[in-house]
C-alpha positions as CSV (number, residue, x, y, z in Angstrom):
1,X,42.8,-33.4,10.9
2,X,40.6,-31.0,13.2
3,X,36.9,-30.8,13.4
4,X,35.5,-29.8,10.0
5,X,33.8,-26.1,10.2
6,X,31.6,-24.8,7.5
7,X,31.7,-20.9,7.6
8,X,29.7,-18.3,5.8
9,X,30.3,-15.0,5.3
10,X,34.0,-15.5,5.4
11,X,35.6,-13.2,3.4
12,X,35.4,-10.1,5.4
13,X,34.5,-8.6,8.8
14,X,33.9,-10.9,11.5
15,X,33.3,-13.7,9.2
16,X,37.1,-13.5,8.2
17,X,38.6,-13.0,11.6
18,X,36.5,-16.0,13.0
19,X,37.5,-18.3,10.1
20,X,41.1,-17.4,10.3
21,X,41.3,-18.0,14.2
22,X,39.5,-21.3,13.6
23,X,41.9,-22.3,11.1
24,X,44.7,-21.5,13.7
25,X,43.2,-23.2,16.3
26,X,43.5,-26.4,14.4
27,X,40.1,-26.6,12.7
28,X,39.4,-27.6,9.3
29,X,38.1,-24.8,7.8
30,X,35.8,-24.7,4.5
31,X,35.0,-21.0,4.3
32,X,32.2,-19.5,2.1
33,X,31.6,-16.2,0.6
34,X,30.2,-14.6,-2.6
35,X,33.7,-13.0,-3.3
36,X,35.6,-16.3,-3.1
37,X,33.9,-17.1,-6.4
38,X,36.0,-14.0,-7.8
39,X,39.5,-15.2,-6.6
40,X,39.6,-13.8,-3.2
41,X,40.7,-16.1,-0.3
42,X,40.8,-16.3,3.3
43,X,44.7,-17.3,4.8
44,X,44.5,-21.0,6.4
45,X,41.0,-21.9,4.9
46,X,39.5,-23.9,2.0
47,X,37.3,-21.2,0.1
48,X,34.4,-21.9,-1.8
49,X,31.8,-19.3,-3.4
50,X,28.7,-19.2,-1.5
51,X,25.5,-16.7,-1.8
52,X,23.5,-17.8,1.2
53,X,20.3,-16.1,-0.6
54,X,20.6,-18.5,-3.4
55,X,19.5,-22.5,-2.8
56,X,21.3,-23.4,-5.9
57,X,24.6,-21.6,-4.7
58,X,23.8,-23.3,-1.1
59,X,23.8,-26.9,-2.8
60,X,26.9,-26.2,-4.7
61,X,28.9,-25.2,-1.9
62,X,27.5,-28.0,0.3
63,X,28.0,-30.6,-2.3
64,X,31.7,-29.5,-2.9
65,X,32.4,-29.1,1.0
66,X,31.4,-32.6,1.3
67,X,33.6,-33.9,-1.3
68,X,36.5,-32.2,0.1
69,X,36.3,-32.9,3.8
70,X,33.0,-34.6,4.5
71,X,30.2,-34.0,7.0
72,X,30.8,-31.0,8.8
73,X,31.1,-30.9,12.6
74,X,30.5,-27.2,13.0
75,X,28.6,-24.6,11.2
76,X,29.3,-21.1,11.7
77,X,26.7,-18.8,10.3
78,X,28.6,-15.2,9.9
79,X,27.0,-13.7,6.7
80,X,25.4,-10.5,7.2
81,X,24.7,-7.1,6.0
82,X,23.7,-3.7,7.2
83,X,21.3,-1.1,5.6
84,X,21.2,2.0,7.7
85,X,17.9,4.0,7.5
86,X,14.8,5.4,9.2
87,X,12.2,2.7,9.6
88,X,9.7,4.4,7.5
89,X,12.4,5.1,4.7
90,X,13.0,1.4,4.1
91,X,11.8,0.0,0.8
92,X,10.5,-3.3,1.3
93,X,13.0,-4.5,-1.0
94,X,15.8,-3.2,1.1
95,X,14.1,-4.9,4.1
96,X,14.0,-8.1,2.3
97,X,17.5,-8.0,1.2
98,X,18.6,-7.8,4.8
99,X,16.3,-10.3,6.3
100,X,17.2,-13.1,3.4
101,X,21.1,-12.4,4.0
102,X,20.8,-12.2,8.2
103,X,18.0,-14.3,8.8
104,X,16.6,-16.5,6.0
105,X,20.5,-17.4,4.9
106,X,21.2,-18.9,8.2
107,X,18.0,-20.8,8.1
108,X,18.6,-22.3,4.8
109,X,22.3,-23.2,5.8
110,X,20.8,-24.7,8.9
111,X,18.3,-26.8,6.8
112,X,20.9,-28.0,4.8
113,X,23.4,-29.3,7.6
114,X,20.9,-30.5,10.2
115,X,20.2,-33.9,8.2
116,X,23.9,-34.6,8.0
117,X,24.4,-33.8,11.6
118,X,21.6,-35.9,12.6
119,X,23.2,-39.0,10.8
120,X,26.2,-38.2,12.3
121,X,24.6,-38.2,15.9
122,X,26.3,-34.8,16.6
123,X,27.1,-31.5,15.5
124,X,27.3,-27.8,16.5
125,X,25.6,-24.7,15.1
126,X,26.8,-21.2,16.0
127,X,24.6,-18.6,14.9
128,X,25.9,-14.9,14.6
129,X,23.3,-12.7,16.2
130,X,24.4,-9.3,17.6
131,X,23.9,-6.8,20.7
132,X,21.1,-5.4,18.7
133,X,19.6,-8.8,18.9
134,X,18.9,-7.9,22.4
135,X,18.0,-4.0,21.7
136,X,17.5,-1.6,19.5
137,X,19.2,1.8,18.3
138,X,18.1,4.7,16.0
139,X,18.4,3.8,12.2
140,X,19.5,0.5,12.2
141,X,15.8,-1.1,12.1
142,X,16.3,-3.6,9.6
143,X,19.4,-5.0,10.9
144,X,18.0,-5.1,14.3
145,X,14.9,-6.6,13.3
146,X,16.8,-9.6,11.4
147,X,19.0,-10.2,14.4
148,X,15.7,-10.5,16.6
149,X,14.7,-13.2,14.4
150,X,18.0,-15.0,14.6
151,X,17.5,-15.0,18.4
152,X,14.2,-16.4,18.6
153,X,15.0,-19.0,15.8
154,X,18.0,-20.1,17.4
155,X,16.4,-20.5,20.8
156,X,13.6,-22.5,19.1
157,X,16.2,-24.6,17.1
158,X,18.3,-25.5,20.3
159,X,15.0,-27.2,21.7
160,X,14.6,-29.2,18.9
161,X,18.1,-29.9,17.9
162,X,19.1,-31.1,21.0
163,X,17.8,-34.6,21.2
164,X,19.8,-35.5,18.1
165,X,23.1,-34.4,19.6
166,X,23.3,-30.9,18.3
167,X,24.0,-27.9,20.3
168,X,23.4,-24.3,19.4
169,X,25.3,-21.4,20.3
170,X,24.4,-17.5,19.8
171,X,27.0,-15.0,19.5
172,X,26.4,-11.4,20.2
173,X,29.0,-9.1,19.1
174,X,29.3,-5.6,20.2
175,X,31.0,-2.9,17.9
176,X,34.4,-4.3,16.5
177,X,37.1,-3.0,14.4
178,X,36.1,-5.3,11.4
179,X,36.6,-2.9,8.3
180,X,32.7,-2.7,8.1
181,X,32.4,0.8,7.0
182,X,32.5,-0.4,3.4
183,X,29.3,-2.4,4.0
184,X,27.6,0.3,5.8
185,X,24.8,1.1,3.0
186,X,22.4,3.8,3.2
187,X,18.5,3.3,2.6
188,X,17.4,4.8,-0.6
189,X,14.6,6.7,1.3
190,X,17.4,8.6,3.2
191,X,17.4,11.4,0.8
192,X,18.5,15.3,0.8
193,X,14.5,16.3,2.0
194,X,14.2,13.3,4.6
195,X,12.7,14.9,7.8
196,X,15.5,12.4,9.4
197,X,18.3,14.0,7.5
198,X,20.0,16.0,10.7
199,X,19.3,13.1,13.0
200,X,20.3,10.3,10.7
201,X,23.7,12.1,10.1
202,X,24.4,12.3,13.8
203,X,23.2,8.9,14.6
204,X,25.4,7.3,11.8
205,X,28.5,9.2,12.7
206,X,28.0,7.8,16.2
207,X,27.8,4.5,14.7
208,X,30.8,4.9,12.5
209,X,33.0,6.0,15.4
210,X,31.7,3.3,17.9
211,X,32.7,0.7,15.1
212,X,36.0,2.5,14.4
213,X,37.1,2.6,18.0
214,X,35.5,-1.0,18.7
215,X,37.1,-4.2,20.2
216,X,39.5,-6.4,18.3
217,X,38.0,-8.9,16.3
218,X,40.7,-11.3,16.3
219,X,40.2,-11.6,20.1
220,X,36.6,-12.2,19.0
221,X,37.6,-14.9,16.8
222,X,39.9,-16.5,19.4
223,X,36.8,-16.4,22.0
224,X,34.7,-18.5,19.5
225,X,37.4,-20.9,19.0
226,X,37.9,-21.5,22.6
227,X,34.3,-21.9,23.0
228,X,34.0,-24.5,20.3
229,X,36.9,-26.6,22.0
230,X,34.7,-26.7,25.3
231,X,33.0,-29.9,26.1
232,X,29.8,-28.2,26.1
233,X,28.9,-25.3,24.1
234,X,27.7,-22.1,25.8
235,X,24.3,-21.3,24.9
236,X,25.1,-17.6,24.2
237,X,28.6,-16.0,23.9
238,X,28.3,-12.3,24.2
239,X,31.7,-10.4,23.0
240,X,31.4,-6.6,23.5
241,X,32.8,-3.7,25.8
242,X,31.7,-3.3,29.4
243,X,29.2,-0.3,28.2
244,X,27.5,-2.3,25.7
245,X,27.0,-5.1,28.3
246,X,25.8,-2.4,30.7
247,X,23.1,-1.3,27.9
248,X,21.7,-4.8,27.6
249,X,21.3,-5.0,31.3
250,X,19.8,-1.5,31.5
251,X,17.5,-2.2,28.6
252,X,16.1,-5.3,30.5
253,X,15.8,-3.5,33.9
254,X,14.6,-0.3,33.0
255,X,10.8,0.9,31.7
256,X,11.2,1.3,28.1
257,X,10.7,5.2,28.3
258,X,13.3,5.8,30.5
259,X,16.0,3.5,28.7
260,X,15.0,5.4,25.6
261,X,15.7,8.8,27.2
262,X,19.2,7.4,28.5
263,X,20.2,6.0,25.0
264,X,18.5,8.3,22.6
265,X,20.8,11.2,23.3
266,X,23.9,9.5,22.8
267,X,23.1,9.1,19.2
268,X,22.0,12.6,18.9
269,X,25.5,14.0,19.2
270,X,27.8,13.9,15.9
271,X,31.6,12.7,16.9
272,X,34.9,12.4,14.8
273,X,35.8,8.8,14.1
């Protein structure tokens, strides 16, 4: 039996591709997602219902996963969601929903597995961040805030977990063809009379285009599997096209105003997908 992996958000998108890649590479994968409670499956994985925003669901998932395969060697936090909107348009309930799924859900899963890994004397935690955890783009304010939180939290966790033999890796994907269009919700505040209407239409069209023409999610899954086979886990694994790697470099090097003048127009022209 291969190393035991618990993975969240594994029913669709990058979580599904990662779970299946790990299974193909000999890992024993216990996959969690809300839709697994409705009969959906991920090939090669043992699938259990899991809502990372519900502590009772996390407890039930952990108890059943422990019964099936024992203590996890690896936790992969993939569960996530996106709500597009202007920063001022988000309802507080929408901001909470994104933060609870993308950040607080990760923290809750980590709190669940850390005692198990400490007792075992080793373990690995993989937290999905994003290129947006390093820089912001128009109309992804809630998502970007949640991924910045993941970045900072994971850095702190790495310091704290290392003395117990537990490694932490941040995965920072760029745009991938992962079928995420169905999950791009719009903020309720983005109404027909919104002052951002035209800019929002252009910006979200560019976002959709970039995702539709993005990288292969199966390659991402294979890169994560290879990283987990290494003797030492990388602290960060950025998986993106060259232009997105360049955007991160420019974001760090250029004055903020100059970077905005370069990137802003990119989201101002509508492109067809």
